[in-house]
All heavy atoms as a GROMACS GRO file, in nm:
protein
  641
    1MET      N    1   0.086  -0.118   0.006
    1MET     CA    2  -0.006  -0.003   0.005
    1MET      C    3   0.090   0.118   0.003
    1MET      O    4   0.187   0.133   0.077
    1MET     CB    5  -0.089   0.002   0.125
    1MET     CG    6  -0.173   0.116   0.143
    1MET     SD    7  -0.284   0.104   0.281
    1MET     CE    8  -0.240   0.253   0.371
    2LYS      N    9   0.051   0.219  -0.084
    2LYS     CA   10   0.133   0.346  -0.087
    2LYS      C   11   0.048   0.453  -0.036
    2LYS      O   12  -0.080   0.461  -0.064
    2LYS     CB   13   0.164   0.378  -0.230
    2LYS     CG   14   0.282   0.299  -0.282
    2LYS     CD   15   0.329   0.356  -0.417
    2LYS     CE   16   0.436   0.264  -0.462
    2LYS     NZ   17   0.493   0.322  -0.592
    3LEU      N   18   0.107   0.538   0.047
    3LEU     CA   19   0.041   0.656   0.101
    3LEU      C   20   0.061   0.780   0.003
    3LEU      O   21   0.175   0.790  -0.051
    3LEU     CB   22   0.091   0.690   0.228
    3LEU     CG   23   0.073   0.582   0.339
    3LEU    CD1   24   0.144   0.632   0.474
    3LEU    CD2   25  -0.074   0.560   0.375
    4SER      N   26  -0.023   0.862  -0.009
    4SER     CA   27  -0.008   0.982  -0.079
    4SER      C   28   0.096   1.074  -0.009
    4SER      O   29   0.115   1.061   0.110
    4SER     CB   30  -0.140   1.051  -0.110
    4SER     OG   31  -0.189   1.108   0.015
    5ARG      N   32   0.142   1.168  -0.080
    5ARG     CA   33   0.243   1.265  -0.023
    5ARG      C   34   0.178   1.351   0.086
    5ARG      O   35   0.231   1.364   0.195
    5ARG     CB   36   0.310   1.348  -0.135
    5ARG     CG   37   0.421   1.432  -0.088
    5ARG     CD   38   0.488   1.502  -0.208
    5ARG     NE   39   0.535   1.413  -0.312
    5ARG     CZ   40   0.644   1.341  -0.312
    5ARG    NH1   41   0.719   1.344  -0.218
    5ARG    NH2   42   0.667   1.266  -0.424
    6PRO      N   43   0.055   1.402   0.053
    6PRO     CA   44  -0.009   1.493   0.156
    6PRO      C   45  -0.027   1.409   0.287
    6PRO      O   46  -0.017   1.453   0.401
    6PRO     CB   47  -0.130   1.530   0.094
    6PRO     CG   48  -0.100   1.539  -0.045
    6PRO     CD   49  -0.017   1.418  -0.077
    7LEU      N   50  -0.088   1.285   0.275
    7LEU     CA   51  -0.114   1.201   0.392
    7LEU      C   52   0.007   1.162   0.462
    7LEU      O   53   0.008   1.169   0.588
    7LEU     CB   54  -0.191   1.078   0.342
    7LEU     CG   55  -0.222   0.980   0.457
    7LEU    CD1   56  -0.315   1.049   0.548
    7LEU    CD2   57  -0.291   0.850   0.391
    8SER      N   58   0.116   1.134   0.393
    8SER     CA   59   0.236   1.096   0.460
    8SER      C   60   0.294   1.224   0.539
    8SER      O   61   0.336   1.204   0.649
    8SER     CB   62   0.347   1.063   0.359
    8SER     OG   63   0.306   0.940   0.289
    9TRP      N   64   0.290   1.344   0.483
    9TRP     CA   65   0.323   1.460   0.550
    9TRP      C   66   0.238   1.489   0.674
    9TRP      O   67   0.285   1.532   0.778
    9TRP     CB   68   0.334   1.585   0.462
    9TRP     CG   69   0.460   1.600   0.380
    9TRP    CD1   70   0.473   1.581   0.248
    9TRP    CD2   71   0.586   1.626   0.435
    9TRP    NE1   72   0.602   1.596   0.220
    9TRP    CE2   73   0.677   1.622   0.331
    9TRP    CE3   74   0.634   1.650   0.567
    9TRP    CZ2   75   0.810   1.649   0.345
    9TRP    CZ3   76   0.772   1.679   0.573
    9TRP    CH2   77   0.856   1.681   0.476
   10PHE      N   78   0.109   1.456   0.658
   10PHE     CA   79   0.010   1.486   0.771
   10PHE      C   80   0.039   1.394   0.883
   10PHE      O   81   0.054   1.428   1.001
   10PHE     CB   82  -0.135   1.457   0.725
   10PHE     CG   83  -0.228   1.457   0.835
   10PHE    CD1   84  -0.272   1.589   0.890
   10PHE    CD2   85  -0.273   1.356   0.884
   10PHE    CE1   86  -0.362   1.594   0.998
   10PHE    CE2   87  -0.368   1.346   0.997
   10PHE     CZ   88  -0.404   1.476   1.048
   11LEU      N   89   0.074   1.266   0.855
   11LEU     CA   90   0.108   1.159   0.952
   11LEU      C   91   0.230   1.202   1.027
   11LEU      O   92   0.247   1.189   1.157
   11LEU     CB   93   0.111   1.025   0.894
   11LEU     CG   94  -0.021   0.965   0.836
   11LEU    CD1   95   0.009   0.826   0.778
   11LEU    CD2   96  -0.121   0.948   0.959
   12LEU      N   97   0.338   1.243   0.954
   12LEU     CA   98   0.462   1.282   1.007
   12LEU      C   99   0.445   1.413   1.109
   12LEU      O  100   0.495   1.409   1.215
   12LEU     CB  101   0.564   1.310   0.904
   12LEU     CG  102   0.705   1.349   0.946
   12LEU    CD1  103   0.772   1.236   1.039
   12LEU    CD2  104   0.792   1.380   0.830
   13ALA      N  105   0.370   1.501   1.048
   13ALA     CA  106   0.342   1.629   1.136
   13ALA      C  107   0.265   1.600   1.262
   13ALA      O  108   0.283   1.641   1.364
   13ALA     CB  109   0.259   1.732   1.043
   14PHE      N  110   0.172   1.497   1.244
   14PHE     CA  111   0.091   1.458   1.369
   14PHE      C  112   0.180   1.392   1.470
   14PHE      O  113   0.168   1.422   1.587
   14PHE     CB  114  -0.018   1.362   1.320
   14PHE     CG  115  -0.105   1.321   1.448
   14PHE    CD1  116  -0.212   1.388   1.482
   14PHE    CD2  117  -0.068   1.204   1.509
   14PHE    CE1  118  -0.288   1.349   1.591
   14PHE    CE2  119  -0.147   1.157   1.621
   14PHE     CZ  120  -0.252   1.238   1.657
   15GLY      N  121   0.271   1.310   1.422
   15GLY     CA  122   0.366   1.251   1.518
   15GLY      C  123   0.450   1.346   1.586
   15GLY      O  124   0.473   1.354   1.709
   16VAL      N  125   0.498   1.452   1.514
   16VAL     CA  126   0.591   1.550   1.570
   16VAL      C  127   0.494   1.639   1.672
   16VAL      O  128   0.542   1.674   1.774
   16VAL     CB  129   0.658   1.644   1.469
   16VAL    CG1  130   0.722   1.765   1.521
   16VAL    CG2  131   0.753   1.558   1.387
   17TRP      N  132   0.383   1.676   1.629
   17TRP     CA  133   0.289   1.760   1.700
   17TRP      C  134   0.253   1.691   1.842
   17TRP      O  135   0.250   1.751   1.941
   17TRP     CB  136   0.160   1.786   1.626
   17TRP     CG  137   0.056   1.856   1.712
   17TRP    CD1  138  -0.051   1.808   1.755
   17TRP    CD2  139   0.059   1.991   1.736
   17TRP    NE1  140  -0.124   1.907   1.826
   17TRP    CE2  141  -0.057   2.024   1.811
   17TRP    CE3  142   0.150   2.104   1.705
   17TRP    CZ2  143  -0.083   2.152   1.856
   17TRP    CZ3  144   0.120   2.226   1.759
   17TRP    CH2  145   0.000   2.257   1.830
   18SER      N  146   0.232   1.553   1.834
   18SER     CA  147   0.210   1.480   1.947
   18SER      C  148   0.318   1.492   2.056
   18SER      O  149   0.291   1.521   2.177
   18SER     CB  150   0.177   1.335   1.915
   18SER     OG  151   0.149   1.260   2.030
   19TRP      N  152   0.447   1.481   2.011
   19TRP     CA  153   0.558   1.490   2.088
   19TRP      C  154   0.570   1.639   2.156
   19TRP      O  155   0.591   1.648   2.278
   19TRP     CB  156   0.682   1.449   2.024
   19TRP     CG  157   0.716   1.305   2.034
   19TRP    CD1  158   0.661   1.206   1.959
   19TRP    CD2  159   0.791   1.247   2.138
   19TRP    NE1  160   0.704   1.089   2.008
   19TRP    CE2  161   0.786   1.108   2.112
   19TRP    CE3  162   0.868   1.289   2.240
   19TRP    CZ2  163   0.853   1.016   2.183
   19TRP    CZ3  164   0.933   1.197   2.318
   19TRP    CH2  165   0.933   1.054   2.287
   20VAL      N  166   0.546   1.730   2.070
   20VAL     CA  167   0.571   1.877   2.122
   20VAL      C  168   0.454   1.903   2.222
   20VAL      O  169   0.495   1.953   2.344
   20VAL     CB  170   0.554   1.966   2.009
   20VAL    CG1  171   0.536   2.114   2.054
   20VAL    CG2  172   0.679   1.961   1.907
   21ILE      N  173   0.332   1.865   2.210
   21ILE     CA  174   0.227   1.887   2.296
   21ILE      C  175   0.245   1.820   2.426
   21ILE      O  176   0.237   1.879   2.539
   21ILE     CB  177   0.094   1.860   2.234
   21ILE    CG1  178   0.059   1.953   2.119
   21ILE    CG2  179  -0.014   1.853   2.340
   21ILE    CD1  180   0.050   2.100   2.162
   22TRP      N  181   0.274   1.689   2.421
   22TRP     CA  182   0.283   1.608   2.544
   22TRP      C  183   0.409   1.626   2.624
   22TRP      O  184   0.403   1.620   2.747
   22TRP     CB  185   0.261   1.460   2.514
   22TRP     CG  186   0.116   1.438   2.486
   22TRP    CD1  187   0.052   1.424   2.370
   22TRP    CD2  188   0.009   1.420   2.585
   22TRP    NE1  189  -0.083   1.405   2.386
   22TRP    CE2  190  -0.102   1.404   2.514
   22TRP    CE3  191   0.007   1.437   2.723
   22TRP    CZ2  192  -0.236   1.392   2.581
   22TRP    CZ3  193  -0.114   1.415   2.791
   22TRP    CH2  194  -0.233   1.396   2.719
   23VAL      N  195   0.520   1.673   2.555
   23VAL     CA  196   0.644   1.706   2.635
   23VAL      C  197   0.612   1.837   2.712
   23VAL      O  198   0.647   1.849   2.833
   23VAL     CB  199   0.767   1.723   2.542
   23VAL    CG1  200   0.878   1.791   2.608
   23VAL    CG2  201   0.804   1.585   2.493
   24THR      N  202   0.550   1.932   2.646
   24THR     CA  203   0.506   2.052   2.715
   24THR      C  204   0.413   2.028   2.837
   24THR      O  205   0.429   2.072   2.940
   24THR     CB  206   0.442   2.151   2.619
   24THR    OG1  207   0.532   2.173   2.506
   24THR    CG2  208   0.402   2.280   2.687
   25PHE      N  209   0.315   1.934   2.818
   25PHE     CA  210   0.226   1.906   2.919
   25PHE      C  211   0.289   1.837   3.038
   25PHE      O  212   0.272   1.870   3.159
   25PHE     CB  213   0.114   1.817   2.874
   25PHE     CG  214   0.009   1.778   2.972
   25PHE    CD1  215  -0.093   1.868   3.002
   25PHE    CD2  216   0.018   1.660   3.040
   25PHE    CE1  217  -0.180   1.839   3.094
   25PHE    CE2  218  -0.078   1.633   3.135
   25PHE     CZ  219  -0.173   1.718   3.169
   26ILE      N  220   0.380   1.752   3.009
   26ILE     CA  221   0.462   1.683   3.120
   26ILE      C  222   0.540   1.773   3.191
   26ILE      O  223   0.553   1.764   3.316
   26ILE     CB  224   0.532   1.556   3.062
   26ILE    CG1  225   0.450   1.447   3.015
   26ILE    CG2  226   0.635   1.508   3.160
   26ILE    CD1  227   0.356   1.389   3.134
   27ARG      N  228   0.608   1.869   3.134
   27ARG     CA  229   0.694   1.973   3.199
   27ARG      C  230   0.603   2.056   3.292
   27ARG      O  231   0.640   2.074   3.411
   27ARG     CB  232   0.757   2.061   3.093
   27ARG     CG  233   0.878   2.006   3.028
   27ARG     CD  234   0.938   2.114   2.944
   27ARG     NE  235   1.044   2.044   2.861
   27ARG     CZ  236   1.090   2.090   2.738
   27ARG    NH1  237   1.031   2.202   2.696
   27ARG    NH2  238   1.185   2.032   2.682
   28ASN      N  239   0.482   2.088   3.239
   28ASN     CA  240   0.396   2.170   3.322
   28ASN      C  241   0.343   2.087   3.442
   28ASN      O  242   0.320   2.138   3.547
   28ASN     CB  243   0.277   2.230   3.235
   28ASN     CG  244   0.331   2.329   3.144
   28ASN    OD1  245   0.431   2.393   3.164
   28ASN    ND2  246   0.261   2.354   3.039
   29LEU      N  247   0.311   1.963   3.412
   29LEU     CA  248   0.254   1.866   3.520
   29LEU      C  249   0.362   1.850   3.625
   29LEU      O  250   0.335   1.848   3.748
   29LEU     CB  251   0.220   1.737   3.455
   29LEU     CG  252   0.164   1.630   3.544
   29LEU    CD1  253   0.026   1.683   3.596
   29LEU    CD2  254   0.149   1.490   3.477
   30TRP      N  255   0.487   1.841   3.587
   30TRP     CA  256   0.595   1.818   3.680
   30TRP      C  257   0.615   1.943   3.767
   30TRP      O  258   0.646   1.927   3.879
   30TRP     CB  259   0.735   1.787   3.607
   30TRP     CG  260   0.834   1.715   3.697
   30TRP    CD1  261   0.923   1.782   3.763
   30TRP    CD2  262   0.832   1.588   3.735
   30TRP    NE1  263   0.996   1.695   3.833
   30TRP    CE2  264   0.936   1.571   3.823
   30TRP    CE3  265   0.758   1.481   3.695
   30TRP    CZ2  266   0.983   1.438   3.872
   30TRP    CZ3  267   0.798   1.355   3.741
   30TRP    CH2  268   0.901   1.343   3.834
   31LYS      N  269   0.593   2.058   3.715
   31LYS     CA  270   0.614   2.186   3.795
   31LYS      C  271   0.484   2.231   3.858
   31LYS      O  272   0.476   2.340   3.914
   31LYS     CB  273   0.670   2.293   3.701
   31LYS     CG  274   0.803   2.272   3.646
   31LYS     CD  275   0.847   2.400   3.573
   31LYS     CE  276   0.842   2.375   3.429
   31LYS     NZ  277   0.880   2.480   3.341
   32ASP      N  278   0.382   2.140   3.863
   32ASP     CA  279   0.252   2.184   3.912
   32ASP      C  280   0.258   2.228   4.052
   32ASP      O  281   0.310   2.141   4.140
   32ASP     CB  282   0.155   2.072   3.894
   32ASP     CG  283   0.016   2.099   3.952
   32ASP    OD1  284  -0.042   2.206   3.912
   32ASP    OD2  285  -0.035   2.027   4.033
   33GLY      N  286   0.203   2.345   4.085
   33GLY     CA  287   0.197   2.387   4.225
   33GLY      C  288   0.062   2.402   4.282
   33GLY      O  289   0.033   2.445   4.388
   34SER      N  290  -0.034   2.356   4.203
   34SER     CA  291  -0.173   2.372   4.243
   34SER      C  292  -0.216   2.260   4.339
   34SER      O  293  -0.325   2.266   4.398
   34SER     CB  294  -0.269   2.369   4.123
   34SER     OG  295  -0.271   2.243   4.059
   35GLY      N  296  -0.145   2.156   4.360
   35GLY     CA  297  -0.187   2.038   4.437
   35GLY      C  298  -0.252   1.925   4.365
   35GLY      O  299  -0.287   1.824   4.426
   36LEU      N  300  -0.272   1.935   4.237
   36LEU     CA  301  -0.329   1.836   4.159
   36LEU      C  302  -0.238   1.718   4.129
   36LEU      O  303  -0.265   1.604   4.151
   36LEU     CB  304  -0.379   1.891   4.022
   36LEU     CG  305  -0.511   1.973   4.031
   36LEU    CD1  306  -0.536   2.031   3.889
   36LEU    CD2  307  -0.625   1.891   4.067
   37ALA      N  308  -0.117   1.750   4.098
   37ALA     CA  309  -0.031   1.644   4.059
   37ALA      C  310   0.050   1.586   4.179
   37ALA      O  311   0.085   1.476   4.171
   37ALA     CB  312   0.077   1.702   3.958
   38PHE      N  313   0.077   1.666   4.271
   38PHE     CA  314   0.149   1.628   4.397
   38PHE      C  315   0.070   1.673   4.522
   38PHE      O  316   0.031   1.784   4.529
   38PHE     CB  317   0.300   1.681   4.391
   38PHE     CG  318   0.369   1.634   4.274
   38PHE    CD1  319   0.390   1.730   4.164
   38PHE    CD2  320   0.434   1.519   4.280
   38PHE    CE1  321   0.458   1.683   4.056
   38PHE    CE2  322   0.509   1.478   4.171
   38PHE     CZ  323   0.518   1.550   4.058
   39ASP      N  324   0.072   1.588   4.621
   39ASP     CA  325   0.004   1.624   4.745
   39ASP      C  326   0.106   1.709   4.833
   39ASP      O  327   0.204   1.741   4.791
   39ASP     CB  328  -0.047   1.495   4.819
   39ASP     CG  329   0.059   1.401   4.861
   39ASP    OD1  330   0.176   1.442   4.853
   39ASP    OD2  331   0.030   1.283   4.898
   40ASP      N  332   0.044   1.739   4.952
   40ASP     CA  333   0.128   1.827   5.037
   40ASP      C  334   0.267   1.762   5.083
   40ASP      O  335   0.360   1.833   5.106
   40ASP     CB  336   0.053   1.858   5.171
   40ASP     CG  337  -0.081   1.941   5.138
   40ASP    OD1  338  -0.073   2.013   5.038
   40ASP    OD2  339  -0.174   1.927   5.213
   41ALA      N  340   0.277   1.632   5.084
   41ALA     CA  341   0.390   1.566   5.114
   41ALA      C  342   0.497   1.555   4.993
   41ALA      O  343   0.606   1.510   5.006
   41ALA     CB  344   0.370   1.428   5.176
   42GLY      N  345   0.450   1.598   4.875
   42GLY     CA  346   0.530   1.588   4.751
   42GLY      C  347   0.517   1.456   4.680
   42GLY      O  348   0.585   1.434   4.576
   43ASP      N  349   0.428   1.366   4.727
   43ASP     CA  350   0.403   1.237   4.653
   43ASP      C  351   0.306   1.260   4.535
   43ASP      O  352   0.213   1.347   4.549
   43ASP     CB  353   0.336   1.140   4.752
   43ASP     CG  354   0.442   1.111   4.865
   43ASP    OD1  355   0.557   1.112   4.848
   43ASP    OD2  356   0.392   1.081   4.973
   44PRO      N  357   0.333   1.186   4.434
   44PRO     CA  358   0.247   1.196   4.317
   44PRO      C  359   0.100   1.152   4.345
   44PRO      O  360   0.086   1.056   4.416
   44PRO     CB  361   0.309   1.102   4.208
   44PRO     CG  362   0.434   1.074   4.255
   44PRO     CD  363   0.442   1.098   4.404
   45THR      N  364   0.004   1.223   4.294
   45THR     CA  365  -0.137   1.181   4.307
   45THR      C  366  -0.188   1.097   4.196
   45THR      O  367  -0.114   1.072   4.102
   45THR     CB  368  -0.221   1.307   4.318
   45THR    OG1  369  -0.210   1.386   4.194
   45THR    CG2  370  -0.179   1.406   4.431
   46ALA      N  371  -0.314   1.055   4.208
   46ALA     CA  372  -0.368   0.978   4.090
   46ALA      C  373  -0.376   1.057   3.975
   46ALA      O  374  -0.358   1.009   3.855
   46ALA     CB  375  -0.510   0.927   4.138
   47TYR      N  376  -0.417   1.188   3.982
   47TYR     CA  377  -0.413   1.278   3.872
   47TYR      C  378  -0.274   1.276   3.795
   47TYR      O  379  -0.273   1.269   3.672
   47TYR     CB  380  -0.434   1.422   3.918
   47TYR     CG  381  -0.441   1.526   3.815
   47TYR    CD1  382  -0.548   1.558   3.737
   47TYR    CD2  383  -0.324   1.603   3.775
   47TYR    CE1  384  -0.557   1.656   3.646
   47TYR    CE2  385  -0.325   1.697   3.680
   47TYR     CZ  386  -0.447   1.725   3.617
   47TYR     OH  387  -0.439   1.822   3.517
   48PHE      N  388  -0.170   1.279   3.869
   48PHE     CA  389  -0.030   1.270   3.801
   48PHE      C  390  -0.018   1.135   3.733
   48PHE      O  391   0.031   1.145   3.608
   48PHE     CB  392   0.069   1.285   3.912
   48PHE     CG  393   0.208   1.266   3.853
   48PHE    CD1  394   0.284   1.374   3.800
   48PHE    CD2  395   0.282   1.147   3.862
   48PHE    CE1  396   0.408   1.349   3.749
   48PHE    CE2  397   0.404   1.125   3.819
   48PHE     CZ  398   0.469   1.227   3.764
   49TRP      N  399  -0.053   1.030   3.789
   49TRP     CA  400  -0.033   0.900   3.729
   49TRP      C  401  -0.120   0.880   3.601
   49TRP      O  402  -0.068   0.822   3.494
   49TRP     CB  403  -0.046   0.781   3.827
   49TRP     CG  404   0.060   0.785   3.930
   49TRP    CD1  405   0.047   0.807   4.065
   49TRP    CD2  406   0.202   0.767   3.907
   49TRP    NE1  407   0.166   0.803   4.123
   49TRP    CE2  408   0.262   0.772   4.036
   49TRP    CE3  409   0.281   0.739   3.800
   49TRP    CZ2  410   0.400   0.758   4.054
   49TRP    CZ3  411   0.412   0.722   3.819
   49TRP    CH2  412   0.470   0.729   3.934
   50VAL      N  413  -0.238   0.920   3.613
   50VAL     CA  414  -0.337   0.906   3.500
   50VAL      C  415  -0.274   0.992   3.376
   50VAL      O  416  -0.269   0.945   3.265
   50VAL     CB  417  -0.481   0.954   3.533
   50VAL    CG1  418  -0.559   0.971   3.401
   50VAL    CG2  419  -0.545   0.851   3.628
   51HIS      N  420  -0.232   1.113   3.405
   51HIS     CA  421  -0.185   1.195   3.299
   51HIS      C  422  -0.045   1.156   3.247
   51HIS      O  423  -0.017   1.174   3.127
   51HIS     CB  424  -0.191   1.346   3.343
   51HIS     CG  425  -0.335   1.388   3.343
   51HIS    ND1  426  -0.418   1.374   3.450
   51HIS    CD2  427  -0.403   1.462   3.240
   51HIS    CE1  428  -0.533   1.425   3.421
   51HIS    NE2  429  -0.538   1.474   3.305
   52LEU      N  430   0.035   1.099   3.335
   52LEU     CA  431   0.159   1.046   3.285
   52LEU      C  432   0.137   0.930   3.196
   52LEU      O  433   0.203   0.911   3.089
   52LEU     CB  434   0.251   1.009   3.393
   52LEU     CG  435   0.385   0.951   3.365
   52LEU    CD1  436   0.469   1.058   3.296
   52LEU    CD2  437   0.457   0.905   3.494
   53THR      N  438   0.032   0.840   3.234
   53THR     CA  439   0.008   0.726   3.149
   53THR      C  440  -0.052   0.777   3.014
   53THR      O  441  -0.009   0.723   2.910
   53THR     CB  442  -0.107   0.640   3.222
   53THR    OG1  443  -0.052   0.598   3.342
   53THR    CG2  444  -0.142   0.518   3.131
   54LEU      N  445  -0.137   0.880   3.009
   54LEU     CA  446  -0.184   0.934   2.888
   54LEU      C  447  -0.071   0.988   2.800
   54LEU      O  448  -0.077   0.957   2.679
   54LEU     CB  449  -0.286   1.041   2.916
   54LEU     CG  450  -0.420   1.005   2.962
   54LEU    CD1  451  -0.495   1.135   3.006
   54LEU    CD2  452  -0.496   0.922   2.860
   55ALA      N  453   0.026   1.053   2.857
   55ALA     CA  454   0.136   1.106   2.785
   55ALA      C  455   0.227   0.995   2.727
   55ALA      O  456   0.264   1.007   2.610
   55ALA     CB  457   0.218   1.193   2.882
   56VAL      N  458   0.252   0.891   2.798
   56VAL     CA  459   0.319   0.773   2.761
   56VAL      C  460   0.262   0.710   2.636
   56VAL      O  461   0.321   0.682   2.526
   56VAL     CB  462   0.368   0.680   2.868
   56VAL    CG1  463   0.423   0.550   2.806
   56VAL    CG2  464   0.454   0.740   2.969
   57VAL      N  465   0.134   0.689   2.644
   57VAL     CA  466   0.058   0.621   2.534
   57VAL      C  467   0.057   0.716   2.411
   57VAL      O  468   0.077   0.668   2.295
   57VAL     CB  469  -0.089   0.591   2.584
   57VAL    CG1  470  -0.175   0.564   2.471
   57VAL    CG2  471  -0.091   0.482   2.682
   58SER      N  472   0.041   0.849   2.435
   58SER     CA  473   0.042   0.939   2.328
   58SER      C  474   0.178   0.953   2.259
   58SER      O  475   0.192   0.970   2.142
   58SER     CB  476   0.009   1.082   2.365
   58SER     OG  477  -0.129   1.081   2.412
   59PHE      N  478   0.292   0.934   2.342
   59PHE     CA  479   0.425   0.926   2.284
   59PHE      C  480   0.438   0.811   2.196
   59PHE      O  481   0.488   0.814   2.084
   59PHE     CB  482   0.532   0.921   2.393
   59PHE     CG  483   0.549   1.057   2.474
   59PHE    CD1  484   0.583   1.038   2.613
   59PHE    CD2  485   0.545   1.177   2.408
   59PHE    CE1  486   0.606   1.152   2.678
   59PHE    CE2  487   0.565   1.287   2.484
   59PHE     CZ  488   0.600   1.272   2.622
   60VAL      N  489   0.394   0.693   2.241
   60VAL     CA  490   0.403   0.573   2.158
   60VAL      C  491   0.329   0.579   2.041
   60VAL      O  492   0.377   0.550   1.927
   60VAL     CB  493   0.361   0.452   2.244
   60VAL    CG1  494   0.346   0.328   2.165
   60VAL    CG2  495   0.451   0.432   2.363
   61LEU      N  496   0.198   0.630   2.046
   61LEU     CA  497   0.115   0.637   1.921
   61LEU      C  498   0.161   0.746   1.823
   61LEU      O  499   0.170   0.728   1.709
   61LEU     CB  500  -0.028   0.670   1.967
   61LEU     CG  501  -0.108   0.559   2.035
   61LEU    CD1  502  -0.246   0.600   2.074
   61LEU    CD2  503  -0.110   0.432   1.947
   62GLY      N  504   0.214   0.854   1.874
   62GLY     CA  505   0.261   0.967   1.798
   62GLY      C  506   0.385   0.919   1.726
   62GLY      O  507   0.413   0.956   1.608
   63THR      N  508   0.475   0.847   1.791
   63THR     CA  509   0.595   0.790   1.731
   63THR      C  510   0.551   0.689   1.616
   63THR      O  511   0.615   0.704   1.510
   63THR     CB  512   0.679   0.717   1.828
   63THR    OG1  513   0.723   0.816   1.935
   63THR    CG2  514   0.806   0.667   1.770
   64ALA      N  515   0.460   0.602   1.651
   64ALA     CA  516   0.425   0.503   1.545
   64ALA      C  517   0.356   0.575   1.420
   64ALA      O  518   0.392   0.542   1.309
   64ALA     CB  519   0.321   0.398   1.608
   65ILE      N  520   0.273   0.671   1.449
   65ILE     CA  521   0.209   0.738   1.343
   65ILE      C  522   0.312   0.822   1.259
   65ILE      O  523   0.311   0.822   1.136
   65ILE     CB  524   0.092   0.830   1.390
   65ILE    CG1  525  -0.012   0.742   1.443
   65ILE    CG2  526   0.053   0.933   1.285
   65ILE    CD1  527  -0.119   0.821   1.514
   66GLY      N  528   0.409   0.887   1.326
   66GLY     CA  529   0.508   0.958   1.261
   66GLY      C  530   0.603   0.870   1.178
   66GLY      O  531   0.641   0.907   1.059
   67VAL      N  532   0.640   0.755   1.229
   67VAL     CA  533   0.715   0.653   1.153
   67VAL      C  534   0.643   0.612   1.025
   67VAL      O  535   0.706   0.601   0.921
   67VAL     CB  536   0.758   0.532   1.240
   67VAL    CG1  537   0.819   0.424   1.161
   67VAL    CG2  538   0.856   0.580   1.341
   68ILE      N  539   0.513   0.592   1.037
   68ILE     CA  540   0.430   0.550   0.920
   68ILE      C  541   0.439   0.660   0.816
   68ILE      O  542   0.462   0.638   0.692
   68ILE     CB  543   0.285   0.521   0.956
   68ILE    CG1  544   0.275   0.388   1.030
   68ILE    CG2  545   0.198   0.510   0.827
   68ILE    CD1  546   0.154   0.361   1.104
   69GLY      N  547   0.428   0.784   0.860
   69GLY     CA  548   0.432   0.895   0.765
   69GLY      C  549   0.576   0.909   0.704
   69GLY      O  550   0.589   0.936   0.587
   70LEU      N  551   0.674   0.885   0.781
   70LEU     CA  552   0.814   0.894   0.735
   70LEU      C  553   0.847   0.784   0.630
   70LEU      O  554   0.903   0.808   0.522
   70LEU     CB  555   0.914   0.886   0.853
   70LEU     CG  556   1.068   0.900   0.812
   70LEU    CD1  557   1.090   1.034   0.754
   70LEU    CD2  558   1.145   0.883   0.935
   71ARG      N  559   0.795   0.662   0.659
   71ARG     CA  560   0.813   0.553   0.565
   71ARG      C  561   0.733   0.576   0.432
   71ARG      O  562   0.785   0.551   0.325
   71ARG     CB  563   0.764   0.429   0.618
   71ARG     CG  564   0.856   0.366   0.726
   71ARG     CD  565   0.798   0.234   0.780
   71ARG     NE  566   0.906   0.153   0.843
   71ARG     CZ  567   0.887   0.041   0.891
   71ARG    NH1  568   0.768  -0.027   0.873
   71ARG    NH2  569   0.986  -0.024   0.933
   72GLY      N  570   0.613   0.637   0.454
   72GLY     CA  571   0.542   0.685   0.326
   72GLY      C  572   0.623   0.777   0.238
   72GLY      O  573   0.617   0.766   0.116
   73LEU      N  574   0.676   0.874   0.304
   73LEU     CA  575   0.759   0.972   0.229
   73LEU      C  576   0.882   0.913   0.161
   73LEU      O  577   0.919   0.936   0.058
   73LEU     CB  578   0.801   1.092   0.318
   73LEU     CG  579   0.696   1.189   0.364
   73LEU    CD1  580   0.738   1.276   0.462
   73LEU    CD2  581   0.637   1.259   0.234
   74ARG      N  582   0.940   0.824   0.236
   74ARG     CA  583   1.067   0.756   0.184
   74ARG      C  584   1.028   0.666   0.062
   74ARG      O  585   1.096   0.664  -0.035
   74ARG     CB  586   1.138   0.674   0.283
   74ARG     CG  587   1.210   0.753   0.388
   74ARG     CD  588   1.288   0.659   0.478
   74ARG     NE  589   1.367   0.752   0.572
   74ARG     CZ  590   1.429   0.703   0.670
   74ARG    NH1  591   1.424   0.581   0.702
   74ARG    NH2  592   1.506   0.786   0.753
   75ALA      N  593   0.910   0.600   0.075
   75ALA     CA  594   0.872   0.517  -0.045
   75ALA      C  595   0.834   0.592  -0.164
   75ALA      O  596   0.863   0.553  -0.272
   75ALA     CB  597   0.747   0.433   0.010
   76LEU      N  598   0.769   0.709  -0.136
   76LEU     CA  599   0.747   0.796  -0.250
   76LEU      C  600   0.869   0.847  -0.322
   76LEU      O  601   0.874   0.869  -0.446
   76LEU     CB  602   0.650   0.921  -0.208
   76LEU     CG  603   0.510   0.877  -0.176
   76LEU    CD1  604   0.438   0.997  -0.106
   76LEU    CD2  605   0.436   0.840  -0.306
   77ARG      N  606   0.973   0.877  -0.241
   77ARG     CA  607   1.097   0.931  -0.292
   77ARG      C  608   1.165   0.820  -0.375
   77ARG      O  609   1.231   0.857  -0.482
   77ARG     CB  610   1.190   0.974  -0.184
   77ARG     CG  611   1.312   1.050  -0.230
   77ARG     CD  612   1.394   1.111  -0.118
   77ARG     NE  613   1.377   1.039   0.006
   77ARG     CZ  614   1.470   1.053   0.109
   77ARG    NH1  615   1.554   1.129   0.095
   77ARG    NH2  616   1.441   0.984   0.225
   78ARG      N  617   1.152   0.706  -0.340
   78ARG     CA  618   1.218   0.600  -0.414
   78ARG      C  619   1.156   0.559  -0.545
   78ARG      O  620   1.221   0.518  -0.641
   78ARG     CB  621   1.229   0.467  -0.331
   78ARG     CG  622   1.335   0.457  -0.230
   78ARG     CD  623   1.328   0.329  -0.163
   78ARG     NE  624   1.208   0.326  -0.078
   78ARG     CZ  625   1.196   0.258   0.030
   78ARG    NH1  626   1.298   0.176   0.071
   78ARG    NH2  627   1.085   0.271   0.096
   79THR      N  628   1.031   0.588  -0.551
   79THR     CA  629   0.952   0.550  -0.679
   79THR      C  630   0.957   0.666  -0.778
   79THR      O  631   0.921   0.644  -0.896
   79THR     CB  632   0.815   0.517  -0.645
   79THR    OG1  633   0.748   0.624  -0.585
   79THR    CG2  634   0.803   0.392  -0.559
   80THR      N  635   0.989   0.788  -0.738
   80THR     CA  636   0.984   0.903  -0.835
   80THR      C  637   1.125   0.938  -0.890
   80THR      O  638   1.224   0.897  -0.853
   80THR     CB  639   0.926   1.027  -0.775
   80THR    OG1  640   0.996   1.054  -0.650
   80THR    CG2  641   0.786   1.012  -0.748
   0.00000   0.00000   0.00000
């Protein structure tokens, strides 16, 4: 199966976007001072663990989608 050039670029951009957004979110989560991510003793809360899990899953999916887009672009370059 061959992907079109626009679709390949979209998938690659989606993968990069996913990393940018979730890295920023994790940085903000780590520095959270509102008490949502860490309790008064400094221990991570359920909110922290749930959002860390979401970020890790998004990193994995964003990487997989970005790799599919990159492979699509490479395949198109070889055939033209």
